[in-house]
N, CA, C and O atoms as CSV, one atom per row, in Angstrom:
chain,resi,resn,atom,element,x,y,z
A,1,UNK,N,N,0.846,-1.149,-0.043
A,1,UNK,CA,C,-0.090,0.081,-0.061
A,1,UNK,C,C,0.888,1.128,0.005
A,1,UNK,O,O,1.888,1.076,0.721
A,2,UNK,N,N,0.548,2.193,-0.845
A,2,UNK,CA,C,1.352,3.468,-0.890
A,2,UNK,C,C,1.165,4.330,0.199
A,2,UNK,O,O,0.112,4.214,0.826
A,3,UNK,N,N,2.026,5.217,0.564
A,3,UNK,CA,C,1.799,6.224,1.690
A,3,UNK,C,C,0.551,7.087,1.361
A,3,UNK,O,O,-0.204,7.446,2.264
A,4,UNK,N,N,0.343,7.411,0.087
A,4,UNK,CA,C,-0.931,8.146,-0.192
A,4,UNK,C,C,-2.258,7.322,0.236
A,4,UNK,O,O,-3.152,7.862,0.887
A,5,UNK,N,N,-2.310,6.074,-0.149
A,5,UNK,CA,C,-3.295,5.287,0.156
A,5,UNK,C,C,-3.470,5.169,1.769
A,5,UNK,O,O,-4.577,5.303,2.292
A,6,UNK,N,N,-2.449,4.944,2.412
A,6,UNK,CA,C,-2.409,4.876,3.833
A,6,UNK,C,C,-2.956,6.087,4.444
A,6,UNK,O,O,-3.836,6.021,5.302
A,7,UNK,N,N,-2.430,7.260,4.003
A,7,UNK,CA,C,-3.128,8.564,4.580
A,7,UNK,C,C,-4.527,8.682,4.292
A,7,UNK,O,O,-5.279,9.215,5.108
A,8,UNK,N,N,-4.966,8.195,3.117
A,8,UNK,CA,C,-6.318,8.301,2.768
A,8,UNK,C,C,-7.142,7.256,3.809
A,8,UNK,O,O,-8.197,7.611,4.334
A,9,UNK,N,N,-6.642,6.147,4.010
A,9,UNK,CA,C,-7.262,5.283,4.935
A,9,UNK,C,C,-7.385,5.654,6.320
A,9,UNK,O,O,-8.250,5.230,7.086
A,10,UNK,N,N,-6.376,6.553,6.626
A,10,UNK,CA,C,-6.350,7.140,8.048
A,10,UNK,C,C,-7.406,8.241,8.179
A,10,UNK,O,O,-7.684,8.708,9.283
A,11,UNK,N,N,-7.949,8.624,7.134
A,11,UNK,CA,C,-8.950,9.751,7.127
A,11,UNK,C,C,-8.451,11.179,6.800
A,11,UNK,O,O,-9.134,12.165,7.076
A,12,UNK,N,N,-7.298,11.258,6.232
A,12,UNK,CA,C,-6.682,12.497,5.895
A,12,UNK,C,C,-7.567,13.009,4.676
A,12,UNK,O,O,-8.097,12.191,3.924
A,13,UNK,N,N,-7.703,14.258,4.512
A,13,UNK,CA,C,-8.390,15.016,3.474
A,13,UNK,C,C,-7.723,14.653,2.025
A,13,UNK,O,O,-6.501,14.659,1.873
A,14,UNK,N,N,-8.486,14.390,1.154
A,14,UNK,CA,C,-7.926,14.122,-0.135
A,14,UNK,C,C,-6.779,15.075,-0.630
A,14,UNK,O,O,-5.808,14.646,-1.255
A,15,UNK,N,N,-6.957,16.383,-0.310
A,15,UNK,CA,C,-6.051,17.283,-0.696
A,15,UNK,C,C,-4.565,17.083,0.020
A,15,UNK,O,O,-3.479,17.279,-0.525
A,16,UNK,N,N,-4.746,16.742,1.076
A,16,UNK,CA,C,-3.533,16.504,1.963
A,16,UNK,C,C,-2.814,15.247,1.306
A,16,UNK,O,O,-1.590,15.238,1.178
A,17,UNK,N,N,-3.562,14.255,0.920
A,17,UNK,CA,C,-3.028,13.056,0.207
A,17,UNK,C,C,-2.369,13.323,-1.000
A,17,UNK,O,O,-1.344,12.733,-1.342
A,18,UNK,N,N,-2.990,14.293,-1.730
A,18,UNK,CA,C,-2.445,14.790,-3.074
A,18,UNK,C,C,-1.090,15.421,-2.662
A,18,UNK,O,O,-0.103,15.160,-3.350
A,19,UNK,N,N,-0.976,16.242,-1.576
A,19,UNK,CA,C,0.175,16.946,-1.242
A,19,UNK,C,C,1.361,15.953,-0.773
A,19,UNK,O,O,2.555,16.210,-0.926
A,20,UNK,N,N,0.910,14.918,-0.250
A,20,UNK,CA,C,2.059,13.873,0.025
A,20,UNK,C,C,2.654,13.263,-1.237
A,20,UNK,O,O,3.853,13.000,-1.334
A,21,UNK,N,N,1.778,13.056,-2.177
A,21,UNK,CA,C,2.277,12.601,-3.523
A,21,UNK,C,C,3.287,13.588,-4.167
A,21,UNK,O,O,4.332,13.206,-4.693
A,22,UNK,N,N,2.898,14.895,-4.086
A,22,UNK,CA,C,3.639,15.907,-4.679
A,22,UNK,C,C,5.110,15.956,-3.936
A,22,UNK,O,O,6.173,16.086,-4.543
A,23,UNK,N,N,4.985,15.840,-2.668
A,23,UNK,CA,C,6.252,16.003,-1.917
A,23,UNK,C,C,7.157,14.826,-2.346
A,23,UNK,O,O,8.366,14.999,-2.503
A,24,UNK,N,N,6.550,13.605,-2.537
A,24,UNK,CA,C,7.298,12.493,-2.959
A,24,UNK,C,C,8.033,12.621,-4.407
A,24,UNK,O,O,9.160,12.238,-4.723
A,25,UNK,N,N,7.088,13.249,-5.151
A,25,UNK,CA,C,7.784,13.515,-6.576
A,25,UNK,C,C,8.985,14.514,-6.602
A,25,UNK,O,O,9.975,14.403,-7.325
A,26,UNK,N,N,8.725,15.562,-5.647
A,26,UNK,CA,C,9.774,16.656,-5.525
A,26,UNK,C,C,10.983,16.049,-5.000
A,26,UNK,O,O,12.057,16.482,-5.418
A,27,UNK,N,N,10.969,15.088,-4.124
A,27,UNK,CA,C,12.107,14.544,-3.368
A,27,UNK,C,C,12.784,13.687,-4.441
A,27,UNK,O,O,14.011,13.635,-4.511
A,28,UNK,N,N,11.992,13.023,-5.269
A,28,UNK,CA,C,12.530,12.279,-6.367
A,28,UNK,C,C,13.232,13.046,-7.538
A,28,UNK,O,O,14.147,12.539,-8.188
A,29,UNK,N,N,12.753,14.272,-7.758
A,29,UNK,CA,C,13.380,15.098,-8.783
A,29,UNK,C,C,14.598,15.643,-8.204
A,29,UNK,O,O,15.525,15.823,-8.994
A,30,UNK,N,N,14.819,16.006,-6.728
A,30,UNK,CA,C,15.955,16.497,-6.223
A,30,UNK,C,C,17.072,15.376,-6.304
A,30,UNK,O,O,18.251,15.673,-6.496
A,31,UNK,N,N,16.657,14.138,-6.155
A,31,UNK,CA,C,17.475,13.034,-6.269
A,31,UNK,C,C,18.270,12.964,-7.609
A,31,UNK,O,O,19.482,12.796,-7.739
A,32,UNK,N,N,17.241,13.143,-8.660
A,32,UNK,CA,C,17.753,13.134,-10.025
A,32,UNK,C,C,18.797,14.224,-10.337
A,32,UNK,O,O,19.823,14.054,-10.996
A,33,UNK,N,N,18.365,15.411,-9.740
A,33,UNK,CA,C,19.316,16.495,-9.902
A,33,UNK,C,C,20.693,16.277,-9.283
A,33,UNK,O,O,21.744,16.590,-9.843
A,34,UNK,N,N,20.598,15.708,-8.073
A,34,UNK,CA,C,22.000,15.515,-7.333
A,34,UNK,C,C,22.675,14.505,-8.126
A,34,UNK,O,O,23.895,14.626,-8.234
A,35,UNK,N,N,22.033,13.418,-8.767
A,35,UNK,CA,C,22.798,12.496,-9.399
A,35,UNK,C,C,23.375,13.082,-10.769
A,35,UNK,O,O,24.484,12.749,-11.186
A,36,UNK,N,N,22.611,13.903,-11.381
A,36,UNK,CA,C,23.213,14.667,-12.693
A,36,UNK,C,C,24.372,15.521,-12.219
A,36,UNK,O,O,25.337,15.649,-12.973
A,37,UNK,N,N,24.363,16.128,-11.012
A,37,UNK,CA,C,25.409,16.989,-10.686
A,37,UNK,C,C,26.685,15.968,-10.399
A,37,UNK,O,O,27.803,16.251,-10.828
A,38,UNK,N,N,26.464,14.911,-9.735
A,38,UNK,CA,C,27.545,14.010,-9.480
A,38,UNK,C,C,28.140,13.383,-10.735
A,38,UNK,O,O,29.351,13.259,-10.917
A,39,UNK,N,N,27.206,13.004,-11.574
A,39,UNK,CA,C,27.541,12.179,-12.806
A,39,UNK,C,C,26.854,12.727,-14.099
A,39,UNK,O,O,25.940,12.086,-14.618
A,40,UNK,N,N,27.327,14.004,-14.661
A,40,UNK,CA,C,26.663,14.453,-15.610
A,40,UNK,C,C,26.602,13.616,-16.993
A,40,UNK,O,O,27.632,13.197,-17.519
A,41,UNK,N,N,25.409,13.419,-17.501
A,41,UNK,CA,C,25.161,12.629,-18.666
A,41,UNK,C,C,24.610,13.387,-19.824
A,41,UNK,O,O,24.684,12.919,-20.960
A,42,UNK,N,N,24.050,14.561,-19.573
A,42,UNK,CA,C,23.144,15.243,-20.503
A,42,UNK,C,C,24.019,15.720,-21.711
A,42,UNK,O,O,23.579,15.577,-22.852
A,43,UNK,N,N,25.163,16.244,-21.505
A,43,UNK,CA,C,26.019,16.697,-22.522
A,43,UNK,C,C,26.440,15.491,-23.387
A,43,UNK,O,O,26.358,15.524,-24.615
A,44,UNK,N,N,26.892,14.426,-22.698
A,44,UNK,CA,C,27.183,13.229,-23.471
A,44,UNK,C,C,26.185,12.752,-24.415
A,44,UNK,O,O,26.486,12.453,-25.571
A,45,UNK,N,N,24.946,12.670,-23.929
A,45,UNK,CA,C,23.758,12.287,-24.620
A,45,UNK,C,C,23.496,13.106,-25.841
A,45,UNK,O,O,23.285,12.606,-26.946
A,46,UNK,N,N,23.521,14.521,-25.568
A,46,UNK,CA,C,23.419,15.544,-26.620
A,46,UNK,C,C,24.517,15.354,-27.661
A,46,UNK,O,O,24.227,15.308,-28.856
A,47,UNK,N,N,25.685,15.251,-27.261
A,47,UNK,CA,C,26.815,15.083,-28.289
A,47,UNK,C,C,26.623,13.703,-29.040
A,47,UNK,O,O,26.949,13.677,-30.227
A,48,UNK,N,N,26.187,12.698,-28.528
A,48,UNK,CA,C,26.174,11.453,-29.153
A,48,UNK,C,C,24.988,11.536,-30.219
A,48,UNK,O,O,25.135,11.178,-31.388
A,49,UNK,N,N,23.875,12.010,-29.732
A,49,UNK,CA,C,22.639,12.250,-30.619
A,49,UNK,C,C,23.222,12.986,-31.892
A,49,UNK,O,O,23.111,12.523,-33.027
A,50,UNK,N,N,23.894,14.248,-31.575
A,50,UNK,CA,C,24.193,14.992,-32.737
A,50,UNK,C,C,25.324,14.349,-33.631
A,50,UNK,O,O,25.381,14.633,-34.827
A,51,UNK,N,N,26.209,13.496,-33.054
A,51,UNK,CA,C,27.071,12.819,-33.774
A,51,UNK,C,C,26.494,11.621,-34.637
A,51,UNK,O,O,26.894,11.364,-35.772
A,52,UNK,N,N,25.561,10.956,-34.002
A,52,UNK,CA,C,25.114,9.687,-34.732
A,52,UNK,C,C,24.003,10.143,-35.729
A,52,UNK,O,O,23.761,9.460,-36.724
A,53,UNK,N,N,23.376,11.213,-35.482
A,53,UNK,CA,C,22.295,11.566,-36.489
A,53,UNK,C,C,22.854,12.340,-37.715
A,53,UNK,O,O,22.298,12.333,-38.813
A,54,UNK,N,N,24.002,13.007,-37.432
A,54,UNK,CA,C,24.614,13.827,-38.526
A,54,UNK,C,C,25.445,12.818,-39.479
A,54,UNK,O,O,25.823,13.170,-40.597
A,55,UNK,N,N,25.689,11.586,-38.964
A,55,UNK,CA,C,26.487,10.618,-39.771
A,55,UNK,C,C,25.568,10.005,-40.745
A,55,UNK,O,O,26.101,9.327,-41.623
A,56,UNK,N,N,24.198,10.125,-40.753
A,56,UNK,CA,C,23.380,9.731,-41.628
A,56,UNK,C,C,22.808,10.881,-42.524
A,56,UNK,O,O,22.322,11.885,-42.003
A,57,UNK,N,N,22.870,10.725,-43.812
A,57,UNK,CA,C,22.483,12.013,-44.736
A,57,UNK,C,C,20.859,11.925,-44.570
A,57,UNK,O,O,20.234,10.877,-44.405
A,58,UNK,N,N,20.353,13.119,-44.641
A,58,UNK,CA,C,18.932,13.247,-44.547
A,58,UNK,C,C,18.171,13.204,-45.957
A,58,UNK,O,O,18.618,13.913,-46.859
A,59,UNK,N,N,17.176,12.501,-46.165
A,59,UNK,CA,C,16.589,12.459,-47.442
A,59,UNK,C,C,16.010,13.804,-47.844
A,59,UNK,O,O,15.420,14.489,-47.009
A,60,UNK,N,N,16.156,14.180,-49.041
A,60,UNK,CA,C,15.638,15.531,-49.497
A,60,UNK,C,C,14.202,15.470,-50.093
A,60,UNK,O,O,13.660,16.497,-50.502
């Protein structure tokens, strides 16, 4: 059972339960940002996309 479902079963208002879900997503987002700071991959992905797509001529 998810924390949101548990809060609902405990009688919390549905708006509070939605807030719990938003907090969980925000914590997840901060974790992804911290991981990107420690191990940046965005530039590598962008470089590889540009490199691999430019290697194939585009049809006219």
